[in-house]
Every structure is written in C-alpha cells, then in structure tokens.
C-alpha positions as CSV (number, residue, x, y, z in Angstrom):
1,P,33.2,155.2,129.7
2,H,30.2,155.8,127.5
3,A,26.7,154.9,128.8
4,E,26.0,153.0,125.6
5,K,28.2,150.3,124.2
6,E,29.4,150.3,120.6
7,F,28.2,147.4,118.4
8,Y,30.3,145.7,115.6
9,N,29.0,142.9,113.5
10,G,31.2,141.6,110.7
11,R,32.1,138.4,109.0
12,D,35.8,138.5,108.1
13,G,38.9,138.9,110.2
14,Y,39.1,140.5,113.7
15,A,36.4,142.8,114.9
16,I,39.2,144.8,116.7
17,L,42.9,144.3,115.9
18,V,45.7,146.5,117.3
19,G,49.4,146.0,116.6
20,G,52.7,147.7,117.3
21,S,51.2,150.2,119.7
22,T,51.5,151.5,123.2
23,D,49.0,152.7,125.8
24,I,46.0,150.8,124.4
25,A,42.5,150.7,126.0
26,I,39.9,148.5,124.5
27,E,36.9,148.9,126.7
28,E,33.1,148.4,126.7
29,N,32.7,147.0,123.2
30,I,30.1,144.4,122.0
31,V,31.4,142.0,119.4
32,E,28.9,139.5,118.1
33,D,28.8,136.9,115.3
34,C,32.3,137.9,113.9
35,T,34.9,135.6,112.5
36,M,37.3,136.6,115.3
37,G,36.9,138.9,118.2
38,I,39.7,141.1,119.8
39,G,43.4,140.8,118.9
40,V,46.4,142.7,120.1
41,Y,50.0,142.0,119.0
42,A,53.5,143.5,119.6
43,S,52.1,146.1,121.9
44,S,52.7,147.4,125.5
45,R,50.6,148.9,128.3
46,V,47.4,147.3,127.1
47,R,44.0,147.3,128.9
48,V,41.2,145.1,127.6
49,M,38.3,145.6,129.9
50,R,34.5,145.1,130.1
51,N,34.0,143.9,126.6
52,T,31.5,141.3,125.4
53,V,32.5,138.8,122.8
54,R,29.9,136.4,121.6
55,G,29.5,134.0,118.7
56,T,32.9,134.2,117.1
57,Q,33.4,131.5,114.4
58,G,37.1,131.6,113.7
59,R,40.0,130.9,116.0
60,N,40.3,133.7,118.5
61,S,37.8,135.3,120.8
62,L,40.4,137.4,122.7
63,R,44.1,136.9,121.8
64,L,47.1,138.9,123.0
65,E,50.4,138.0,121.4
66,R,53.8,139.4,122.3
67,V,52.4,142.0,124.6
68,A,54.0,143.5,127.7
69,D,52.2,145.0,130.7
70,A,48.6,143.9,129.9
71,W,45.5,143.8,132.0
72,I,42.5,141.7,130.8
73,E,39.6,142.3,133.2
74,A,35.9,141.9,133.5
75,N,35.3,140.7,129.9
76,E,32.4,138.3,129.0
77,L,33.2,135.7,126.3
78,I,30.2,133.5,125.6
79,D,29.4,130.8,123.0
80,N,32.5,131.2,120.9
81,G,33.7,128.7,118.3
82,T,31.8,126.1,116.5
83,P,31.6,122.8,118.5
84,E,30.9,120.8,115.4
85,T,34.3,121.8,113.9
86,F,36.4,121.2,117.1
87,W,38.7,118.7,115.5
88,A,39.1,120.7,112.2
89,P,42.5,122.5,112.0
90,G,42.2,126.1,113.1
91,H,38.7,125.9,114.5
92,R,39.3,125.5,118.2
93,D,38.3,128.8,119.8
94,I,40.1,129.6,123.0
95,G,38.2,132.2,125.1
96,I,41.3,134.2,126.3
97,H,44.6,133.3,124.7
98,V,47.8,135.0,125.8
99,V,50.9,134.0,123.6
100,R,54.6,134.9,124.2
101,S,53.8,137.8,126.6
102,D,55.1,139.2,129.8
103,G,53.5,141.0,132.7
104,V,49.9,140.0,132.1
105,T,47.0,140.0,134.6
106,V,43.8,138.1,133.7
107,C,41.1,138.7,136.3
108,D,37.4,138.8,136.8
109,N,36.5,137.5,133.4
110,V,33.6,135.2,132.5
111,V,34.3,132.6,129.8
112,V,31.4,130.2,129.0
113,R,31.1,127.5,126.3
114,S,34.2,128.2,124.2
115,S,34.9,125.4,121.8
116,S,38.3,124.9,123.3
117,D,39.9,126.2,126.5
118,G,38.6,128.9,128.8
119,I,42.0,130.6,129.3
120,A,45.3,129.6,127.6
121,I,48.7,131.0,128.4
122,S,51.4,129.8,126.1
123,G,54.8,130.2,124.5
124,Q,54.7,129.8,120.7
125,I,53.3,126.4,120.1
126,D,51.2,126.7,117.0
127,G,52.2,127.2,113.4
128,G,52.1,130.9,112.8
129,G,50.4,133.6,114.7
130,L,49.8,137.3,114.6
131,T,53.5,138.1,114.5
132,T,55.3,135.1,113.1
133,G,54.9,133.2,109.8
134,Q,55.9,129.9,111.3
135,S,56.3,128.2,114.6
136,D,59.7,128.7,116.2
137,W,59.2,127.1,119.7
138,R,61.4,129.7,121.5
139,G,58.9,132.1,123.1
140,T,57.6,131.8,126.6
141,C,55.1,133.7,128.8
142,S,56.3,135.1,132.1
143,D,55.0,137.1,135.1
144,I,51.4,136.0,134.6
145,E,48.5,136.2,137.1
146,I,45.2,134.5,136.6
147,R,42.7,135.2,139.3
148,N,39.0,135.4,140.1
149,N,37.8,134.2,136.7
150,L,34.6,132.2,136.1
151,L,35.2,129.4,133.5
152,L,32.1,127.3,132.7
153,D,31.5,124.5,130.3
154,N,34.4,125.1,127.9
155,M,34.9,122.1,125.7
156,E,38.5,121.3,126.6
157,L,40.3,122.7,129.6
158,G,39.4,125.5,132.0
159,I,43.0,126.8,132.2
160,W,45.8,125.6,129.9
161,L,49.4,126.6,130.5
162,T,52.5,125.7,128.5
163,R,56.0,127.2,128.2
164,C,55.4,129.6,131.0
165,R,57.3,130.8,134.1
166,D,56.5,133.0,137.1
167,L,52.7,132.2,137.3
168,R,50.2,133.0,139.9
169,I,46.8,131.2,139.6
170,H,44.3,131.6,142.3
171,H,40.6,132.1,143.2
172,N,39.2,130.9,139.9
173,T,36.0,128.9,139.4
174,V,36.3,126.2,136.8
175,R,33.7,123.7,135.5
176,T,34.6,122.0,132.2
177,G,32.0,120.8,129.8
C-alpha cells in the first residue's frame, strides 16, 4: 500500500469500473463528488479494501454484480446520494450493493448517510444493471457474510436482503436515519 492515497474527482459514470476480470484489488482510493463510485461486474477473486467514497450523486457508491469470491473490507462510504431525489427513479444510493454474487464477505465497513440502504444484498430485482439490459428475476446471491459493519443514519434500511441463501449476519451496528 502507498503512504498517500490517490484522488479522483469526476462527474460522469463510475470513478472506478472493472469488468470481466480476475484477481482484482481496489485498495486505498479516495472517490469524492463523482456520479458513481466503485463498480465491479462479472469478475472473480475481488478485493475492495480501505477506500473512501464520499458525495456520489448517481445510483451506486460501491456495487458488485455477478462476482465470485469477493471481500469488501474497511471501506468508508459517507454522504452518498441526494436525499432530495430519494423518490426519483434511479436516484436511491445504496452504500454497498452486492447483486447476483456468490462467496462475498462484507466486513468492517462504515456506511453513513446514504440516501437508501447501508448494505443491500440481492438477486436481480431492478431493471437492468451492469451486466443485463433488463430484469430477469432469476439470479440470487449465496454464501454471503455480513459482519462487524457500522451503518448509521442511512435513509432507508441498515441491511436489506432479497433473493439470497446461505447468509451469515452478525456483529453489525445499525442505526437508521
């Protein structure tokens, strides 16, 4: 790890987007005031660790879709989403969103004041995504562990789960806004 963190400030798309890859490490980045934060899709052996994501205005602060063997650890996601547009389609910003993935550990993260959920783990439930053009309702998430996360004052739920199996949720601190 570098002593000094990298800084990215943009307005369109993801600050960091990785797809169709293996053995990925996204570590110690600062993402501020971007449309979307960090996205990974159709990849395996993924590590997203010790990043700061603040002030995203789009839909995703940190999203993993169709990944296998992933570790999301010690990230800070603060003040993401625009609360005034909570009910507008596409403007609910989930802090950490894992979609249609297997073998994922989410631990030791801090998610504060997202305009939707702190952590969401789901099968395909929305129209489109990073890897599909339309909703197909078939995907699930499995073998997921959520532990030791601090989830404070998120606008909707602390932890939201749907279309999942083989879950372990423990030692989290949740206070909804």
